[in-house]
MDAnalysis code that builds the backbone (N, CA, C; Angstrom):
import MDAnalysis as mda
import numpy as np

u = mda.Universe.empty(717, n_residues=239, atom_resindex=np.repeat(np.arange(239), 3), trajectory=True)
u.add_TopologyAttr("name", ["N", "CA", "C"] * 239)
u.add_TopologyAttr("resid", np.arange(1, 240))
u.add_TopologyAttr("resname", ["MET", "PRO", "ASN", "SER", "PHE", "GLN", "ILE", "GLN", "GLY", "PHE", "SER", "ALA", "ASN", "VAL", "ASP", "GLU", "ARG", "GLY", "LEU", "ILE", "THR", "ALA", "GLU", "VAL", "PRO", "MET", "TYR", "CYS", "GLU", "THR", "ILE", "ASN", "GLU", "ALA", "LEU", "THR", "ILE", "SER", "GLY", "GLY", "ASN", "PRO", "PHE", "GLY", "LEU", "PRO", "GLU", "PHE", "SER", "ARG", "SER", "ILE", "SER", "GLN", "VAL", "GLU", "THR", "GLY", "GLY", "TYR", "GLU", "VAL", "ARG", "ILE", "ARG", "TYR", "GLU", "GLY", "THR", "GLN", "GLY", "LYS", "LYS", "GLY", "GLU", "GLU", "GLU", "ALA", "SER", "THR", "TYR", "GLU", "PHE", "ASP", "THR", "SER", "PHE", "GLN", "GLU", "ASP", "SER", "TYR", "ALA", "ASN", "HIS", "PRO", "ASP", "TRP", "PRO", "THR", "LEU", "ALA", "GLU", "LYS", "TYR", "GLY", "GLY", "THR", "ILE", "VAL", "ASN", "GLY", "GLN", "VAL", "GLU", "TRP", "ALA", "GLU", "GLN", "ILE", "PRO", "ARG", "GLY", "ASN", "ILE", "SER", "ARG", "LYS", "GLY", "LEU", "SER", "GLN", "ALA", "LYS", "GLN", "SER", "GLU", "GLN", "VAL", "ALA", "ASN", "PRO", "LEU", "LEU", "GLY", "THR", "LYS", "THR", "TYR", "ARG", "VAL", "PHE", "MET", "VAL", "VAL", "PHE", "ARG", "ARG", "SER", "TYR", "MET", "THR", "ARG", "ASN", "PHE", "PRO", "LEU", "ARG", "GLN", "ILE", "GLU", "ALA", "VAL", "MET", "THR", "ILE", "ARG", "GLU", "LYS", "LEU", "PRO", "LYS", "GLY", "LEU", "PRO", "THR", "PRO", "LYS", "SER", "ARG", "ASN", "TRP", "LEU", "ILE", "MET", "PRO", "PRO", "LYS", "ILE", "SER", "LYS", "ARG", "GLY", "ARG", "ASP", "TRP", "GLU", "VAL", "THR", "GLU", "GLU", "TRP", "MET", "LEU", "SER", "ALA", "PRO", "GLY", "LYS", "LYS", "TRP", "ASN", "SER", "GLU", "THR", "TYR", "LYS", "SER", "LEU", "ALA", "GLY", "GLY", "PHE", "GLY", "GLY", "ASP", "ASN", "TYR", "VAL"])
u.atoms.positions = np.array([
    [-6.858, 162.471, 83.593],
    [-5.631, 163.104, 83.092],
    [-5.992, 164.027, 81.921],
    [-5.531, 165.287, 81.940],
    [-5.897, 166.216, 80.872],
    [-5.422, 165.715, 79.518],
    [-6.205, 166.018, 78.492],
    [-5.862, 165.618, 77.137],
    [-5.212, 166.798, 76.425],
    [-3.946, 166.659, 76.021],
    [-3.239, 167.738, 75.344],
    [-2.436, 167.152, 74.190],
    [-2.283, 167.951, 73.125],
    [-1.557, 167.460, 71.961],
    [-1.233, 168.628, 71.038],
    [-0.265, 168.394, 70.155],
    [0.093, 169.397, 69.166],
    [-0.928, 169.388, 68.054],
    [-1.324, 170.580, 67.600],
    [-2.280, 170.681, 66.510],
    [-1.584, 171.196, 65.252],
    [-2.291, 171.178, 64.141],
    [-1.704, 171.592, 62.867],
    [-1.402, 173.082, 62.863],
    [-0.300, 173.431, 62.228],
    [0.034, 174.852, 62.094],
    [1.439, 175.208, 62.543],
    [2.305, 174.200, 62.766],
    [3.695, 174.489, 63.140],
    [4.356, 175.335, 62.058],
    [5.165, 176.316, 62.470],
    [5.899, 177.157, 61.519],
    [7.270, 177.501, 62.074],
    [8.219, 177.756, 61.185],
    [9.576, 178.121, 61.608],
    [10.220, 178.986, 60.541],
    [11.203, 179.791, 60.963],
    [11.927, 180.661, 60.039],
    [13.379, 180.757, 60.489],
    [14.297, 180.751, 59.524],
    [15.724, 180.929, 59.802],
    [16.214, 182.078, 58.944],
    [16.767, 183.141, 59.574],
    [17.273, 184.250, 58.771],
    [18.758, 184.054, 58.487],
    [19.338, 184.969, 57.695],
    [20.713, 184.793, 57.235],
    [21.742, 184.937, 58.352],
    [21.352, 185.440, 59.501],
    [22.266, 185.518, 60.639],
    [22.242, 184.248, 61.482],
    [21.359, 183.311, 61.114],
    [21.240, 182.072, 61.878],
    [20.197, 182.118, 62.969],
    [19.432, 183.219, 63.077],
    [18.383, 183.312, 64.085],
    [17.196, 182.454, 63.658],
    [16.805, 181.519, 64.534],
    [15.680, 180.635, 64.269],
    [14.499, 181.085, 65.124],
    [13.341, 181.225, 64.506],
    [12.106, 181.465, 65.245],
    [11.132, 180.350, 64.861],
    [10.528, 179.733, 65.861],
    [9.590, 178.634, 65.619],
    [8.366, 178.829, 66.493],
    [7.206, 178.437, 65.984],
    [5.963, 178.526, 66.740],
    [5.250, 177.175, 66.693],
    [4.962, 176.642, 67.883],
    [4.314, 175.340, 68.004],
    [2.907, 175.538, 68.563],
    [1.863, 175.178, 67.807],
    [0.490, 175.280, 68.325],
    [0.113, 174.003, 69.089],
    [-0.430, 174.172, 70.285],
    [-0.827, 173.051, 71.134],
    [-2.278, 173.228, 71.566],
    [-2.921, 172.105, 71.850],
    [-4.264, 172.138, 72.441],
    [-4.184, 171.509, 73.825],
    [-4.875, 172.139, 74.811],
    [-4.977, 171.556, 76.149],
    [-6.348, 171.893, 76.729],
    [-6.741, 171.162, 77.763],
    [-8.100, 171.284, 78.288],
    [-8.235, 172.311, 79.406],
    [-7.175, 172.561, 80.175],
    [-7.295, 173.441, 81.337],
    [-6.376, 174.652, 81.213],
    [-6.757, 175.741, 81.887],
    [-5.957, 176.956, 81.845],
    [-4.619, 176.765, 82.544],
    [-4.605, 175.959, 83.603],
    [-3.345, 175.705, 84.302],
    [-2.365, 174.962, 83.401],
    [-2.869, 174.007, 82.645],
    [-2.001, 173.275, 81.737],
    [-1.507, 174.178, 80.602],
    [-2.326, 175.162, 80.228],
    [-1.917, 176.084, 79.165],
    [-0.666, 176.876, 79.533],
    [-0.441, 177.026, 80.848],
    [0.740, 177.770, 81.304],
    [1.992, 176.915, 81.368],
    [1.827, 175.593, 81.379],
    [2.977, 174.714, 81.592],
    [3.235, 173.737, 80.454],
    [2.293, 173.585, 79.539],
    [2.452, 172.612, 78.473],
    [3.692, 172.933, 77.629],
    [4.410, 171.915, 77.196],
    [5.634, 172.094, 76.414],
    [5.373, 171.797, 74.951],
    [6.023, 172.567, 74.092],
    [5.930, 172.323, 72.654],
    [7.071, 171.485, 72.131],
    [7.922, 170.976, 73.028],
    [8.977, 170.065, 72.606],
    [10.308, 170.705, 72.275],
    [10.440, 172.029, 72.466],
    [11.712, 172.717, 72.193],
    [12.302, 172.351, 70.835],
    [11.616, 172.714, 69.738],
    [12.131, 172.386, 68.408],
    [13.512, 172.985, 68.166],
    [14.352, 172.236, 67.487],
    [15.737, 172.638, 67.170],
    [16.575, 172.891, 68.422],
    [16.079, 172.420, 69.568],
    [16.811, 172.637, 70.810],
    [16.738, 174.058, 71.331],
    [15.765, 174.843, 70.874],
    [15.664, 176.253, 71.248],
    [14.903, 176.414, 72.558],
    [15.223, 177.459, 73.335],
    [14.448, 177.756, 74.536],
    [13.163, 178.503, 74.192],
    [12.186, 178.397, 75.070],
    [10.928, 179.120, 74.862],
    [11.145, 180.614, 75.042],
    [10.507, 181.399, 74.137],
    [10.606, 182.849, 74.201],
    [9.322, 183.474, 74.749],
    [8.170, 182.990, 74.280],
    [6.888, 183.523, 74.736],
    [5.796, 182.529, 74.375],
    [4.583, 182.761, 74.908],
    [3.432, 181.949, 74.522],
    [2.166, 182.788, 74.584],
    [1.225, 182.473, 73.710],
    [-0.084, 183.118, 73.737],
    [-1.145, 182.047, 73.954],
    [-2.216, 182.407, 74.678],
    [-3.266, 181.453, 75.054],
    [-4.612, 182.025, 74.648],
    [-5.412, 181.221, 73.960],
    [-6.761, 181.664, 73.584],
    [-7.744, 180.503, 73.771],
    [-8.928, 180.858, 74.238],
    [-9.964, 179.835, 74.450],
    [-10.639, 179.516, 73.120],
    [-10.950, 178.239, 72.894],
    [-11.609, 177.831, 71.664],
    [-13.083, 177.550, 71.939],
    [-13.905, 177.686, 70.911],
    [-15.352, 177.570, 71.081],
    [-15.782, 176.190, 71.549],
    [-15.069, 175.173, 71.134],
    [-15.451, 173.802, 71.485],
    [-14.999, 173.406, 72.887],
    [-14.345, 174.324, 73.597],
    [-13.842, 174.036, 74.924],
    [-12.343, 173.803, 74.897],
    [-11.691, 174.136, 75.994],
    [-10.245, 173.997, 76.053],
    [-9.541, 175.247, 75.532],
    [-8.217, 175.134, 75.312],
    [-7.390, 176.303, 74.992],
    [-6.392, 175.954, 73.888],
    [-6.202, 176.927, 73.018],
    [-5.115, 176.821, 72.043],
    [-3.938, 177.636, 72.549],
    [-2.788, 177.016, 72.600],
    [-1.566, 177.663, 73.093],
    [-0.552, 177.713, 71.948],
    [-0.057, 178.886, 71.653],
    [0.982, 179.026, 70.623],
    [2.284, 179.405, 71.330],
    [3.227, 178.477, 71.285],
    [4.493, 178.638, 72.007],
    [5.569, 179.049, 71.004],
    [6.241, 180.153, 71.299],
    [7.262, 180.687, 70.398],
    [8.646, 180.388, 70.971],
    [9.524, 179.892, 70.095],
    [10.901, 179.577, 70.470],
    [11.849, 180.414, 69.611],
    [12.935, 180.906, 70.221],
    [13.896, 181.737, 69.486],
    [15.311, 181.410, 69.914],
    [16.246, 181.628, 68.990],
    [17.662, 181.453, 69.290],
    [18.416, 180.946, 68.078],
    [19.659, 180.552, 68.292],
    [20.482, 179.980, 67.227],
    [21.027, 178.646, 67.693],
    [21.623, 177.944, 66.753],
    [22.303, 176.701, 67.100],
    [23.798, 176.910, 67.246],
    [24.199, 178.186, 67.184],
    [25.587, 178.541, 67.472],
    [26.604, 177.991, 66.504],
    [26.229, 177.784, 65.249],
    [27.141, 177.184, 64.284],
    [27.880, 178.208, 63.437],
    [27.347, 179.438, 63.350],
    [27.977, 180.460, 62.513],
    [28.655, 181.513, 63.372],
    [29.799, 182.014, 62.883],
    [30.471, 183.101, 63.574],
    [29.839, 184.432, 63.227],
    [30.195, 185.470, 63.970],
    [29.612, 186.789, 63.756],
    [29.880, 187.293, 62.346],
    [31.138, 187.215, 61.881],
    [31.488, 187.739, 60.569],
    [30.773, 186.967, 59.465],
    [30.696, 185.663, 59.609],
    [30.085, 184.833, 58.572],
    [28.601, 185.115, 58.429],
    [27.930, 185.395, 59.546],
    [26.469, 185.498, 59.528],
    [25.964, 186.927, 59.689],
    [26.820, 187.918, 59.527],
    [26.391, 189.308, 59.687],
    [25.553, 189.765, 58.497],
    [24.643, 190.716, 58.756],
    [23.965, 191.436, 57.689],
    [24.425, 192.893, 57.743],
    [24.396, 193.559, 56.582],
    [24.934, 194.913, 56.481],
    [23.894, 195.845, 55.868],
    [23.876, 197.091, 56.348],
    [22.910, 198.078, 55.867],
    [23.543, 199.462, 55.876],
    [23.295, 200.237, 54.823],
    [23.707, 201.637, 54.764],
    [22.444, 202.497, 54.797],
    [22.273, 203.282, 55.860],
    [21.122, 204.169, 56.011],
    [21.581, 205.569, 55.608],
    [21.132, 206.049, 54.458],
    [21.604, 207.318, 53.917],
    [20.552, 208.415, 54.088],
    [21.025, 209.655, 54.195],
    [20.109, 210.787, 54.364],
    [20.847, 212.083, 54.037],
    [20.082, 213.170, 53.935],
    [20.661, 214.507, 53.826],
    [20.478, 215.228, 55.155],
    [21.470, 216.041, 55.494],
    [21.417, 216.815, 56.737],
    [21.824, 218.257, 56.432],
    [21.076, 219.219, 56.970],
    [21.408, 220.619, 56.763],
    [22.601, 221.019, 57.634],
    [23.548, 221.749, 57.032],
    [24.709, 222.235, 57.782],
    [25.034, 223.654, 57.324],
    [25.644, 224.419, 58.197],
    [25.985, 225.795, 57.877],
    [27.073, 225.849, 56.808],
    [26.961, 226.848, 55.918],
    [28.012, 227.053, 54.918],
    [29.364, 227.281, 55.581],
    [29.364, 227.761, 56.801],
    [30.624, 228.003, 57.505],
    [31.398, 226.715, 57.725],
    [30.703, 225.573, 57.697],
    [31.360, 224.277, 57.888],
    [31.672, 223.578, 56.573],
    [31.382, 224.232, 55.450],
    [31.632, 223.617, 54.151],
    [33.135, 223.416, 53.948],
    [33.549, 222.256, 53.438],
    [34.990, 222.023, 53.258],
    [35.645, 222.995, 52.281],
    [34.848, 223.585, 51.360],
    [35.387, 224.565, 50.415],
    [34.930, 225.984, 50.752],
    [34.700, 226.247, 52.046],
    [34.220, 227.566, 52.457],
    [35.106, 228.712, 51.960],
    [36.433, 228.645, 52.059],
    [37.237, 229.784, 51.573],
    [36.979, 230.108, 50.101],
    [36.823, 229.088, 49.265],
    [36.555, 229.308, 47.846],
    [35.180, 229.929, 47.632],
    [34.166, 229.382, 48.335],
    [32.809, 229.917, 48.218],
    [32.742, 231.360, 48.713],
    [33.431, 231.629, 49.829],
    [33.405, 232.974, 50.399],
    [33.990, 233.989, 49.433],
    [35.085, 233.623, 48.761],
    [35.713, 234.542, 47.811],
    [34.841, 234.740, 46.566],
    [34.266, 233.668, 46.071],
    [33.505, 233.723, 44.822],
    [32.163, 234.421, 44.989],
    [31.498, 234.188, 46.145],
    [30.139, 234.704, 46.339],
    [30.049, 235.783, 47.424],
    [31.197, 236.292, 47.845],
    [31.178, 237.394, 48.813],
    [30.643, 236.977, 50.169],
    [31.092, 235.868, 50.679],
    [30.594, 235.370, 51.955],
    [31.409, 235.838, 53.139],
    [30.722, 236.141, 54.226],
    [31.377, 236.492, 55.484],
    [30.603, 235.831, 56.625],
    [31.256, 235.725, 57.768],
    [30.605, 235.180, 58.962],
    [30.468, 236.299, 59.978],
    [29.220, 236.638, 60.309],
    [28.932, 237.732, 61.243],
    [28.188, 237.152, 62.442],
    [28.793, 237.265, 63.625],
    [28.194, 236.719, 64.853],
    [27.789, 235.250, 64.694],
    [28.665, 234.501, 64.014],
    [28.425, 233.079, 63.833],
    [27.489, 232.728, 62.698],
    [26.948, 233.740, 62.001],
    [26.006, 233.509, 60.912],
    [26.642, 233.879, 59.573],
    [26.325, 233.098, 58.534],
    [26.865, 233.368, 57.203],
    [26.049, 234.463, 56.520],
    [26.743, 235.449, 55.985],
    [26.110, 236.523, 55.216],
    [26.738, 236.554, 53.830],
    [25.897, 236.858, 52.816],
    [26.382, 236.922, 51.444],
    [26.176, 238.331, 50.881],
    [27.074, 238.737, 50.005],
    [26.914, 240.017, 49.306],
    [25.662, 239.958, 48.431],
    [24.955, 241.074, 48.318],
    [23.741, 241.096, 47.502],
    [24.058, 240.910, 46.023],
    [25.183, 241.475, 45.583],
    [25.583, 241.348, 44.186],
    [27.050, 240.952, 44.105],
    [27.381, 240.263, 43.025],
    [28.768, 239.836, 42.806],
    [29.095, 240.054, 41.330],
    [30.396, 240.113, 40.970],
    [30.760, 240.264, 39.547],
    [30.286, 239.068, 38.725],
    [29.759, 239.361, 37.552],
    [29.291, 238.283, 36.673],
    [30.414, 237.281, 36.406],
    [31.623, 237.742, 36.321],
    [32.758, 236.860, 36.044],
    [33.015, 235.841, 37.142],
    [32.510, 236.089, 38.354],
    [32.670, 235.107, 39.425],
    [31.879, 233.839, 39.143],
    [30.809, 233.978, 38.342],
    [29.961, 232.839, 38.024],
    [30.378, 232.206, 36.709],
    [30.659, 233.044, 35.706],
    [31.041, 232.525, 34.390],
    [31.912, 233.538, 33.668],
    [33.065, 233.075, 33.192],
    [33.961, 233.941, 32.424],
    [33.926, 233.616, 30.934],
    [33.321, 232.503, 30.577],
    [33.362, 232.024, 29.199],
    [32.692, 233.029, 28.242],
    [33.457, 233.492, 27.275],
    [32.915, 234.359, 26.227],
    [32.573, 235.756, 26.689],
    [32.971, 236.155, 27.898],
    [32.619, 237.481, 28.406],
    [33.771, 238.446, 28.221],
    [33.426, 239.680, 27.870],
    [34.443, 240.727, 27.798],
    [34.839, 241.130, 29.211],
    [35.925, 241.865, 29.327],
    [36.385, 242.318, 30.631],
    [35.309, 243.145, 31.326],
    [34.610, 243.963, 30.549],
    [33.559, 244.802, 31.123],
    [32.413, 243.942, 31.633],
    [32.033, 242.953, 30.837],
    [30.943, 242.070, 31.245],
    [31.309, 241.264, 32.486],
    [32.578, 240.857, 32.579],
    [33.010, 240.065, 33.732],
    [32.877, 240.853, 35.028],
    [33.116, 242.144, 34.978],
    [33.043, 242.970, 36.184],
    [31.633, 243.490, 36.469],
    [30.720, 243.279, 35.539],
    [29.339, 243.735, 35.723],
    [28.709, 243.033, 36.928],
    [28.013, 243.781, 37.778],
    [27.407, 243.232, 38.988],
    [26.068, 242.536, 38.686],
    [25.898, 241.333, 39.255],
    [24.650, 240.584, 39.083],
    [24.189, 240.077, 40.448],
    [22.923, 239.651, 40.516],
    [22.378, 239.153, 41.783],
    [23.129, 237.900, 42.248],
    [23.403, 237.836, 43.520],
    [24.125, 236.695, 44.098],
    [23.157, 235.514, 44.276],
    [23.420, 234.379, 43.630],
    [22.497, 233.242, 43.747],
    [22.449, 232.626, 45.143],
    [23.442, 232.904, 45.987],
    [23.450, 232.350, 47.348],
    [22.861, 233.305, 48.389],
    [22.429, 234.495, 47.952],
    [21.888, 235.465, 48.898],
    [20.695, 234.876, 49.655],
    [20.704, 234.982, 50.969],
    [19.606, 234.498, 51.801],
    [19.744, 233.053, 52.246],
    [20.700, 232.322, 51.669],
    [20.881, 230.925, 52.077],
    [21.851, 230.855, 53.263],
    [21.567, 229.960, 54.181],
    [22.399, 229.789, 55.368],
    [23.051, 228.401, 55.437],
    [22.372, 227.432, 54.809],
    [22.836, 226.048, 54.945],
    [22.900, 225.363, 53.582],
    [23.597, 224.271, 53.550],
    [23.641, 223.407, 52.378],
    [23.401, 221.976, 52.853],
    [23.129, 221.068, 51.921],
    [22.814, 219.696, 52.282],
    [24.061, 218.824, 52.267],
    [24.215, 218.091, 53.354],
    [25.344, 217.175, 53.500],
    [24.833, 215.743, 53.374],
    [25.524, 214.936, 52.585],
    [25.158, 213.525, 52.436],
    [25.722, 212.755, 53.628],
    [24.834, 212.159, 54.414],
    [25.231, 211.449, 55.628],
    [24.922, 209.961, 55.491],
    [25.715, 209.152, 56.190],
    [25.544, 207.699, 56.147],
    [25.698, 207.121, 57.546],
    [24.800, 206.214, 57.907],
    [24.971, 205.379, 59.094],
    [25.071, 203.936, 58.606],
    [26.170, 203.292, 58.944],
    [26.391, 201.897, 58.572],
    [25.947, 201.010, 59.733],
    [25.202, 199.953, 59.419],
    [24.749, 199.018, 60.453],
    [25.206, 197.614, 60.134],
    [25.693, 196.928, 61.165],
    [26.039, 195.514, 61.057],
    [25.259, 194.766, 62.137],
    [24.500, 193.748, 61.726],
    [23.655, 193.005, 62.665],
    [24.044, 191.533, 62.650],
    [24.078, 190.914, 63.835],
    [24.439, 189.504, 63.940],
    [23.964, 188.951, 65.276],
    [24.048, 187.646, 65.401],
    [23.712, 186.947, 66.638],
    [25.007, 186.461, 67.294],
    [25.034, 186.489, 68.626],
    [26.193, 185.992, 69.354],
    [25.734, 185.322, 70.637],
    [26.435, 184.274, 71.036],
    [26.047, 183.543, 72.238],
    [26.451, 184.293, 73.515],
    [27.559, 185.057, 73.446],
    [28.062, 185.784, 74.614],
    [27.594, 187.233, 74.607],
    [27.428, 187.806, 75.797],
    [27.047, 189.220, 75.876],
    [28.104, 190.070, 75.177],
    [27.692, 191.005, 74.284],
    [28.643, 191.740, 73.434],
    [29.321, 192.913, 74.149],
    [30.110, 192.626, 75.147],
    [30.770, 193.684, 75.919],
    [31.700, 194.516, 75.050],
    [32.390, 193.877, 74.115],
    [33.367, 194.626, 73.321],
    [32.711, 195.677, 72.428],
    [31.429, 195.464, 72.057],
    [30.731, 196.474, 71.265],
    [30.394, 197.691, 72.119],
    [30.122, 197.475, 73.411],
    [29.880, 198.600, 74.318],
    [31.188, 199.348, 74.568],
    [32.276, 198.598, 74.726],
    [33.579, 199.220, 74.948],
    [34.021, 200.085, 73.762],
    [33.559, 199.736, 72.577],
    [33.997, 200.435, 71.368],
    [33.268, 201.748, 71.116],
    [32.196, 202.031, 71.864],
    [31.388, 203.229, 71.623],
    [32.251, 204.493, 71.736],
    [32.092, 205.393, 70.769],
    [32.790, 206.677, 70.672],
    [34.261, 206.527, 70.280],
    [34.650, 205.343, 69.793],
    [35.973, 205.203, 69.188],
    [35.823, 205.369, 67.680],
    [36.946, 205.526, 66.994],
    [36.938, 205.906, 65.581],
    [37.601, 204.824, 64.742],
    [37.022, 204.553, 63.572],
    [37.553, 203.572, 62.637],
    [37.752, 204.221, 61.268],
    [38.859, 203.883, 60.632],
    [39.144, 204.415, 59.305],
    [38.470, 203.612, 58.206],
    [38.190, 202.325, 58.471],
    [37.624, 201.456, 57.456],
    [36.463, 200.653, 58.021],
    [35.568, 200.223, 57.121],
    [34.457, 199.360, 57.490],
    [34.892, 197.895, 57.466],
    [34.128, 197.012, 58.129],
    [34.429, 195.580, 58.059],
    [34.247, 195.043, 56.639],
    [34.893, 193.911, 56.369],
    [34.725, 193.164, 55.119],
    [35.115, 193.959, 53.884],
    [35.948, 194.989, 54.045],
    [36.413, 195.747, 52.899],
    [35.365, 196.632, 52.254],
    [34.273, 196.911, 52.943],
    [33.238, 197.788, 52.394],
    [33.796, 199.213, 52.255],
    [33.313, 199.992, 51.280],
    [33.964, 201.259, 50.935],
    [33.730, 202.371, 51.950],
    [34.741, 203.245, 52.056],
    [34.657, 204.467, 52.855],
    [35.034, 205.643, 51.964],
    [34.206, 206.700, 51.883],
    [34.550, 207.849, 51.038],
    [35.882, 208.474, 51.445],
    [36.577, 209.035, 50.481],
    [37.877, 209.654, 50.709],
    [37.762, 210.794, 51.721],
    [38.752, 210.907, 52.600],
    [38.859, 211.982, 53.604],
    [37.724, 211.962, 54.617],
    [37.130, 210.786, 54.861],
    [36.100, 210.639, 55.891],
    [36.381, 209.362, 56.673],
    [35.864, 209.287, 57.892],
    [36.015, 208.072, 58.694],
    [34.747, 207.839, 59.501],
    [34.781, 206.896, 60.436],
    [33.573, 206.409, 61.098],
    [33.679, 206.528, 62.610],
    [32.585, 206.981, 63.236],
    [32.477, 207.048, 64.696],
    [31.538, 205.935, 65.155],
    [31.994, 205.098, 66.098],
    [31.186, 203.989, 66.586],
    [30.118, 204.525, 67.533],
    [28.851, 204.270, 67.216],
    [27.716, 204.717, 68.004],
    [27.263, 203.609, 68.962],
    [26.372, 203.913, 69.932],
    [25.883, 202.873, 70.840],
    [25.155, 201.765, 70.077],
    [25.438, 200.502, 70.377],
    [24.771, 199.405, 69.681],
    [23.383, 199.145, 70.242],
    [22.561, 198.471, 69.450],
    [21.271, 197.966, 69.924],
    [21.460, 196.494, 70.265],
    [21.065, 196.103, 71.483],
    [21.305, 194.739, 71.967],
    [19.999, 194.174, 72.519],
    [19.607, 192.988, 72.035],
    [18.375, 192.346, 72.497],
    [18.652, 190.882, 72.805],
    [17.994, 190.359, 73.854],
    [18.104, 188.945, 74.200],
    [17.136, 188.157, 73.345],
    [17.624, 187.098, 72.689],
    [16.799, 186.224, 71.857],
    [17.093, 184.782, 72.258],
    [16.302, 184.258, 73.180],
    [16.561, 182.920, 73.691],
    [17.863, 182.888, 74.470],
    [18.776, 181.971, 74.115],
    [20.089, 181.908, 74.756],
    [21.062, 182.909, 74.166],
    [20.669, 183.571, 73.082],
    [21.589, 184.385, 72.307],
    [21.296, 185.876, 72.460],
    [22.224, 186.665, 71.917],
    [22.085, 188.116, 71.893],
    [22.045, 188.581, 70.444],
    [21.070, 189.416, 70.136],
    [20.993, 190.051, 68.819],
    [21.645, 191.425, 68.932],
    [22.656, 191.672, 68.097],
    [23.453, 192.900, 68.192],
    [23.375, 193.655, 66.865],
    [23.092, 194.946, 66.943],
    [23.154, 195.817, 65.769],
    [24.101, 196.962, 66.076],
    [25.261, 196.949, 65.422],
    [26.224, 198.039, 65.576],
    [25.840, 199.185, 64.631],
    [26.164, 200.408, 65.027],
    [25.943, 201.570, 64.170],
    [27.230, 202.392, 64.095],
    [27.659, 202.687, 62.878],
    [28.855, 203.496, 62.631],
    [28.419, 204.739, 61.853],
    [28.758, 205.934, 62.324],
    [28.351, 207.182, 61.668],
    [29.519, 207.769, 60.879],
    [29.245, 208.078, 59.601],
    [30.260, 208.656, 58.727],
    [30.488, 210.124, 59.068],
    [31.741, 210.556, 59.000],
    [32.062, 211.959, 59.270],
    [31.581, 212.848, 58.121],
    [31.640, 214.149, 58.329],
    [31.190, 215.114, 57.322],
    [32.137, 215.102, 56.116],
    [31.661, 215.536, 54.942],
    [32.513, 215.545, 53.746],
    [33.795, 216.339, 53.943],
    [34.912, 215.747, 53.542],
    [36.196, 216.427, 53.638],
    [36.751, 216.543, 55.034],
    [36.073, 215.943, 56.019],
    [36.536, 216.031, 57.406],
    [36.539, 214.645, 58.029],
    [37.316, 214.508, 59.086],
    [37.339, 213.253, 59.819],
    [37.012, 213.513, 61.281],
    [36.384, 212.510, 61.921],
    [36.198, 212.597, 63.361],
    [37.562, 212.723, 64.029],
    [37.666, 213.616, 64.995],
    [38.933, 213.860, 65.686],
    [39.055, 212.930, 66.883],
    [40.086, 212.079, 66.888],
    [40.243, 211.104, 67.970],
    [40.464, 211.775, 69.323],
    [41.107, 212.951, 69.334],
    [41.336, 213.644, 70.605],
    [40.025, 214.122, 71.220],
    [39.075, 214.477, 70.377],
    [37.784, 214.957, 70.870],
    [37.030, 213.857, 71.596],
    [37.077, 212.632, 71.047],
    [36.230, 211.552, 71.555],
    [36.960, 210.566, 72.452],
    [38.289, 210.716, 72.586],
    [39.068, 209.749, 73.360],
    [38.569, 209.628, 74.791],
    [38.289, 210.749, 75.446],
    [37.852, 210.720, 76.844],
    [36.383, 210.313, 76.985],
    [35.660, 210.248, 75.864],
    [34.244, 209.902, 75.905],
    [33.993, 208.444, 75.529],
    [35.039, 207.735, 75.132],
    [34.892, 206.352, 74.674],
    [34.478, 205.455, 75.823],
    [34.094, 204.203, 75.452],
    [33.552, 203.255, 76.419],
    [34.397, 203.084, 77.672],
    [35.735, 203.190, 77.522],
    [36.588, 203.154, 78.708],
    [36.917, 201.770, 79.216],
    [36.577, 200.725, 78.443],
    [36.878, 199.367, 78.868],
    [37.806, 198.685, 77.881],
    [38.698, 199.472, 77.279],
    [39.621, 198.872, 76.323],
    [39.104, 198.861, 74.908],
    [38.349, 199.898, 74.507],
    [37.739, 199.930, 73.191],
    [38.749, 199.890, 72.054],
    [40.008, 200.304, 72.310],
    [41.008, 200.284, 71.243],
    [41.359, 198.885, 70.792],
    [40.952, 197.864, 71.560],
    [41.218, 196.497, 71.164],
    [40.136, 195.935, 70.258],
    [39.124, 196.741, 70.003],
    [37.998, 196.283, 69.179],
    [38.450, 196.063, 67.736],
    [37.988, 194.987, 67.111],
    [38.324, 194.688, 65.732],
    [37.047, 194.698, 64.900],
])
């Protein structure tokens, strides 16, 4: 009868979402047994993967990995949250204060491209302490040659474990939300577009990462634009 047993080196980890990962090291004498030997399903978890390596003294070391949750926490209770921030270049034509900028810096849109006057009145930049003559004096336009400005963008992520396949997160794709979960802040005059989630199988459970994209400054995602593109399985019922 083959000789097999657990060896030293058991390890486990539990993250704040309740996901448990455990690794059980085993020793066995034959390669066939290395494929079937059990590590005892610690915490009642199903096996996720195993690695097999031959040892110098003969036989095989098998490291069996187990993953999953014990299903005790709800999604809201065990969620993690992340704000992924970045800058994105956008045309001045899309700036929320474009009419003001166009008047002050001599901006026009020609064939879809922003053009600026080479010179503008000094008073357009600063009137403080200037005489009437000085205010009308022409100076170089500081925006000449620029086409874009930087927009502050945010992608909000919520990650959690769930026992059931997250169909409602797929249904919610391309729908719009005015507020984030748990009372997290949303900038004034902006809202959120639900993006495709990332979904992975982890033992008996599903690991879900939702992504919500913030609209541009001073603008909101238009529900009429995205209504026909939404998941189509009742996404308006998503909470």
